[in-house]
GUTORVO-980048 format. One line per field, with one value per residue (C-alpha): residue in one letter; y, x, z; residue number from 1. Coordinates in Angstrom, 1 decimal. Layout:
! residues N
resn <- [A ...]
v <- [Y ...]
u <- [X ...]
w <- [Z ...]
resi <- [NUM ...]
***
This chain:
! residues 322
resn <- [M V A M N H A R A A F G L V A L A L A A S T S S A R A L D K F R F A N G G F G L W A V E G T R I G Q Q A G I F A K H G L E V E T Y G T A G A G E T L Q A V I S G S A D G S V G V G T A G V I G A F A K G A P I R V F G S N F T G A G D V Y Y Y V R A D S P L K S F A D T T D K H I I S Y S S A G S S S N T I T F A L I E E A G V R A K A V A S G D Q A N T L T Q V M T G Q I T I G H A T P P F G L K E I D E G K I R I L G S G N E A P S L R N Q S T R V D M V G L R V L N E R R E P F L R F V K A Y R E V L D W M K D N P E A I R L W S S N T G V P E D R S R R A A Y E F Q P R S A A D H M K I N G I D A I M T G A A R Q K F I S Q P L T A S Q L A E L I Q I P P P]
v <- [-0.1 2.3 1.4 2.0 5.6 6.5 5.1 7.5 10.4 10.0 9.8 12.8 15.3 14.0 14.6 18.2 18.7 17.7 20.1 23.0 22.0 22.2 25.3 26.8 25.3 27.4 30.5 33.6 36.1 39.1 42.5 45.5 48.0 51.6 52.6 56.2 56.2 52.9 50.2 52.2 49.0 50.0 49.6 46.5 44.2 43.8 43.1 41.5 39.1 38.3 37.5 35.3 33.5 34.1 35.0 32.6 30.5 32.0 31.8 35.1 37.1 40.7 43.4 46.7 49.6 52.9 56.9 60.1 60.7 60.5 62.7 60.4 57.4 58.2 58.9 56.0 54.2 56.0 55.9 52.2 51.3 50.3 48.4 49.2 51.0 50.9 53.3 56.5 59.7 59.0 62.8 62.7 60.0 61.8 65.0 62.4 60.6 63.6 64.8 61.6 59.7 56.0 54.2 52.7 52.2 48.8 48.9 50.9 50.9 52.9 55.2 57.4 59.7 58.8 56.9 59.9 62.7 65.9 66.3 69.2 69.7 68.5 72.3 73.9 75.8 74.7 72.2 72.1 73.0 76.1 77.5 78.0 81.4 81.8 82.1 78.7 76.1 73.0 70.2 67.6 65.4 66.7 67.8 65.1 62.7 61.5 64.2 66.7 66.3 65.7 69.1 71.0 69.7 70.2 74.1 73.9 72.3 71.8 75.5 75.0 78.2 77.6 77.8 74.5 73.8 70.2 68.4 65.5 62.3 61.9 61.2 65.0 66.4 65.7 66.8 70.0 70.2 69.3 72.3 74.7 75.2 73.5 74.2 71.1 68.2 65.2 61.6 57.2 54.9 53.2 56.3 58.9 56.2 56.1 60.0 60.2 57.6 59.6 62.8 64.7 65.3 65.2 64.1 67.7 65.9 63.6 63.9 62.3 65.8 66.9 65.7 65.0 62.8 59.7 58.4 58.5 56.1 58.9 56.0 54.2 51.0 51.1 50.0 50.6 51.0 49.0 46.1 45.6 45.6 43.3 41.4 40.7 37.1 37.3 41.0 39.3 36.9 39.5 41.2 37.3 37.0 40.6 40.2 37.0 38.9 41.8 39.1 37.6 40.1 40.9 40.5 37.8 37.8 36.9 39.8 42.0 40.3 40.7 43.9 45.0 42.9 45.3 48.4 47.7 49.0 47.2 44.5 46.3 49.6 48.0 45.9 49.5 51.1 48.7 47.9 51.1 53.5 51.6 49.7 46.4 48.6 51.4 48.8 47.0 47.1 46.4 49.8 53.9 55.7 59.2 59.8 62.9 64.2 63.3 64.4 68.5 68.4 67.5 70.4 72.6 71.9 72.4 68.7 68.6 71.5 69.9 66.2 63.6 62.2 58.4 57.3 58.8 57.1 54.2 54.2 54.8 52.5 48.7 46.7 43.2 41.0 38.9]
u <- [0.2 2.5 4.8 1.4 1.2 4.6 3.6 0.4 2.6 5.3 2.4 0.8 4.3 4.8 1.6 1.9 5.1 3.7 0.8 3.2 5.4 1.8 0.8 4.7 4.4 1.1 1.6 2.1 3.6 1.9 2.0 0.2 -0.8 -2.1 -3.3 -4.7 -7.1 -9.5 -11.0 -9.1 -7.8 -4.2 -3.9 -6.2 -4.1 -3.3 -6.9 -7.9 -4.6 -5.3 -8.8 -7.7 -6.0 -2.2 -0.8 -1.8 -0.1 3.4 2.8 1.4 -1.3 -2.1 -4.1 -5.0 -6.7 -7.8 -6.2 -7.5 -4.5 -0.4 0.4 -1.3 -0.1 3.5 2.9 1.6 4.7 6.9 5.6 5.9 1.9 1.8 4.3 4.4 1.9 1.1 0.2 1.7 2.5 6.3 7.0 5.5 7.8 11.4 10.3 10.2 12.7 15.1 14.2 15.2 11.9 13.0 10.6 12.3 10.8 10.2 8.0 6.2 2.9 1.5 3.1 1.1 -2.1 -4.4 -6.0 -7.0 -10.2 -10.9 -14.8 -17.3 -21.3 -23.2 -24.6 -21.0 -19.9 -16.7 -15.8 -12.1 -8.8 -8.3 -11.9 -10.7 -9.9 -8.6 -11.7 -12.2 -10.9 -9.5 -8.8 -6.2 -6.5 -3.3 -0.1 2.6 -0.2 0.0 -3.1 -0.9 1.9 -0.7 -2.9 -0.2 1.3 -1.9 -1.6 1.9 1.4 -1.8 -3.6 -5.2 -5.5 -7.9 -6.4 -5.6 -7.1 -6.4 -10.0 -9.7 -10.4 -12.7 -16.4 -15.4 -14.3 -17.8 -20.0 -17.9 -18.0 -21.8 -22.2 -20.5 -16.9 -15.0 -15.0 -13.5 -13.2 -10.2 -11.5 -10.1 -12.5 -14.8 -15.3 -17.6 -18.6 -22.7 -23.1 -21.4 -23.4 -26.3 -25.7 -24.7 -21.4 -19.0 -15.4 -13.7 -10.6 -7.9 -4.0 -2.5 -2.9 0.2 2.7 5.3 3.4 2.7 5.4 6.7 5.6 3.8 3.1 5.1 5.3 6.9 8.0 9.3 13.3 13.2 10.8 13.6 15.9 14.1 12.4 13.8 12.8 9.2 9.3 10.8 8.6 5.6 6.9 7.0 3.3 2.2 3.9 1.4 -1.3 -1.1 -0.1 -3.5 -5.7 -4.8 -8.0 -9.7 -13.2 -12.6 -10.6 -13.1 -15.5 -14.1 -13.1 -17.0 -18.3 -15.6 -16.6 -20.0 -19.5 -21.8 -19.4 -19.9 -18.8 -15.6 -14.7 -14.8 -12.8 -10.0 -9.5 -10.3 -8.7 -5.5 -4.2 -2.2 0.9 0.8 1.4 5.1 5.9 9.9 10.8 10.6 10.3 10.6 13.1 14.2 11.2 9.8 12.4 12.1 8.5 8.8 11.6 8.7 6.4 9.3 8.6 13.0 15.2 17.7 17.3 18.7 22.3 22.3 23.8 20.8 18.3 19.8 19.2 15.7 15.0 15.2 13.0 13.8 15.2 12.3]
w <- [-0.1 0.8 -2.6 -3.9 -2.3 -3.8 -7.2 -7.4 -5.5 -8.5 -10.6 -9.6 -9.9 -13.2 -14.4 -13.0 -14.6 -17.8 -17.5 -16.6 -19.5 -22.0 -20.3 -21.2 -24.4 -25.1 -23.7 -26.2 -26.3 -25.9 -27.7 -27.5 -30.5 -29.8 -34.0 -35.0 -37.6 -35.4 -38.0 -41.7 -43.7 -44.0 -39.9 -39.6 -40.0 -36.3 -35.1 -38.3 -37.8 -34.9 -34.8 -38.2 -36.0 -38.1 -34.8 -32.8 -35.6 -34.7 -30.8 -30.3 -29.0 -29.7 -28.9 -30.2 -29.1 -31.0 -30.1 -31.3 -33.6 -34.1 -30.8 -28.5 -30.6 -30.3 -26.6 -26.1 -28.0 -26.2 -22.3 -23.2 -22.5 -25.8 -28.1 -30.8 -33.8 -37.2 -39.5 -38.4 -40.0 -40.9 -41.0 -37.0 -36.3 -37.6 -35.7 -32.4 -33.4 -33.7 -30.6 -28.7 -28.4 -28.4 -31.5 -34.1 -38.0 -38.9 -41.7 -44.3 -44.1 -47.2 -50.4 -51.5 -50.5 -52.4 -49.4 -47.5 -49.4 -48.7 -48.4 -48.5 -47.8 -50.7 -50.9 -51.1 -53.9 -53.9 -57.1 -56.8 -54.4 -56.8 -55.9 -52.3 -50.4 -46.8 -46.0 -46.0 -43.5 -44.4 -41.5 -40.5 -37.8 -35.8 -35.3 -37.1 -38.6 -42.0 -43.1 -41.4 -43.9 -46.7 -45.7 -45.8 -49.0 -50.7 -49.6 -50.8 -54.5 -55.8 -55.3 -52.0 -50.2 -47.5 -43.8 -42.0 -38.6 -36.9 -36.0 -34.5 -35.5 -38.5 -36.4 -35.2 -38.5 -40.1 -36.7 -37.5 -41.6 -41.2 -39.3 -41.1 -38.5 -41.1 -44.9 -45.9 -44.2 -44.5 -44.5 -44.9 -46.8 -45.8 -43.1 -45.2 -48.0 -46.5 -46.5 -49.7 -51.1 -49.4 -51.0 -47.7 -48.7 -51.6 -52.4 -53.2 -54.3 -52.6 -51.4 -54.5 -56.0 -54.3 -56.8 -53.9 -52.6 -54.7 -54.3 -50.7 -47.7 -45.5 -43.2 -41.3 -38.5 -35.6 -32.6 -28.8 -28.4 -25.5 -27.3 -30.0 -27.0 -24.3 -26.6 -29.9 -30.7 -30.0 -31.8 -35.2 -35.2 -34.9 -38.4 -40.0 -39.1 -39.4 -43.2 -43.7 -42.6 -44.8 -47.8 -46.5 -46.1 -50.2 -51.9 -49.4 -48.8 -45.1 -44.4 -45.9 -43.9 -40.3 -41.2 -42.5 -38.7 -36.6 -38.2 -39.0 -42.4 -45.2 -47.0 -50.5 -49.4 -46.8 -50.5 -52.3 -49.7 -49.7 -53.2 -54.7 -52.5 -51.1 -54.3 -53.0 -55.2 -52.3 -49.6 -49.7 -46.2 -47.4 -48.4 -47.1 -50.0 -51.2 -47.5 -49.0 -49.9 -46.6 -44.8 -46.7 -45.8 -42.0 -41.9 -43.6 -41.1 -38.6 -36.7 -37.4 -37.4 -40.2 -42.3 -40.3 -40.4 -42.8 -39.7 -37.9 -40.5 -40.0 -36.9 -36.6 -39.8 -38.8 -41.3 -40.7 -43.9 -45.4]
resi <- [1 2 3 4 5 6 7 8 9 10 11 12 13 14 15 16 17 18 19 20 21 22 23 24 25 26 27 28 29 30 31 32 33 34 35 36 37 38 39 40 41 42 43 44 45 46 47 48 49 50 51 52 53 54 55 56 57 58 59 60 61 62 63 64 65 66 67 68 69 70 71 72 73 74 75 76 77 78 79 80 81 82 83 84 85 86 87 88 89 90 91 92 93 94 95 96 97 98 99 100 101 102 103 104 105 106 107 108 109 110 111 112 113 114 115 116 117 118 119 120 121 122 123 124 125 126 127 128 129 130 131 132 133 134 135 136 137 138 139 140 141 142 143 144 145 146 147 148 149 150 151 152 153 154 155 156 157 158 159 160 161 162 163 164 165 166 167 168 169 170 171 172 173 174 175 176 177 178 179 180 181 182 183 184 185 186 187 188 189 190 191 192 193 194 195 196 197 198 199 200 201 202 203 204 205 206 207 208 209 210 211 212 213 214 215 216 217 218 219 220 221 222 223 224 225 226 227 228 229 230 231 232 233 234 235 236 237 238 239 240 241 242 243 244 245 246 247 248 249 250 251 252 253 254 255 256 257 258 259 260 261 262 263 264 265 266 267 268 269 270 271 272 273 274 275 276 277 278 279 280 281 282 283 284 285 286 287 288 289 290 291 292 293 294 295 296 297 298 299 300 301 302 303 304 305 306 307 308 309 310 311 312 313 314 315 316 317 318 319 320 321 322]
***
């Protein structure tokens, strides 16, 4: 009986050890991402990848939450309350890095500015950017955002003569346009497509009307330096999984279905937003395009006092190889 009890005890210890080992093997490395423009196709990869089980396949769990814009996003990553972000305005990231922010770029998010459109109320007399005067107001979300860069580029290059103001997120911007506080709002689909279809607002133009932006990586993906230093292996696994997510999202009906469910936007509008406004050619994650022009724009907006040196750029931009 004593021997049997000892055997049972030994068996129990082995079972506990196996259970602990199995539990450890199943433990997922967790990352937290703060994304501005939450719900936009180009920044949905972290949320959709989690929902589709692609991150779990790589031993990862990714939590994603939305912010009010670039400033809040950058602060979340700088403070460590978020591990990283996707879809942050490139000029704002460069400006924060130049001031000593512990952040690094791990990929391009979007090249060009065609997914940001500008709109007016349907009853507005404005027909194009060329019709604007200094009595009109054009919006961008917040300082350092991609819409900030795009709006000022339109003023420089596309004949926009309206005064630029920060208007916050897209919902607040729409309210301000409809109540007459702002003449020209900015948005990225699928936001606003419902109002366009209903005849409440009308597209005036897009960010690609500023020629210098068409071949620039206007948004990038970034990570906190602390994550690179302390969690490099799981982060590199995240990058591999994230790229898999981006490939999976291309022309995938299930990705559109998940996005539509997340945003409450019907699938037909979601499909239009993803494929018409954000073409695959704009989403090369491996290459930052137009960096010299980006720095020129960042200096013009006073995000930096002078362009970053080659060594500074090499320190900031750390895109893992395939």
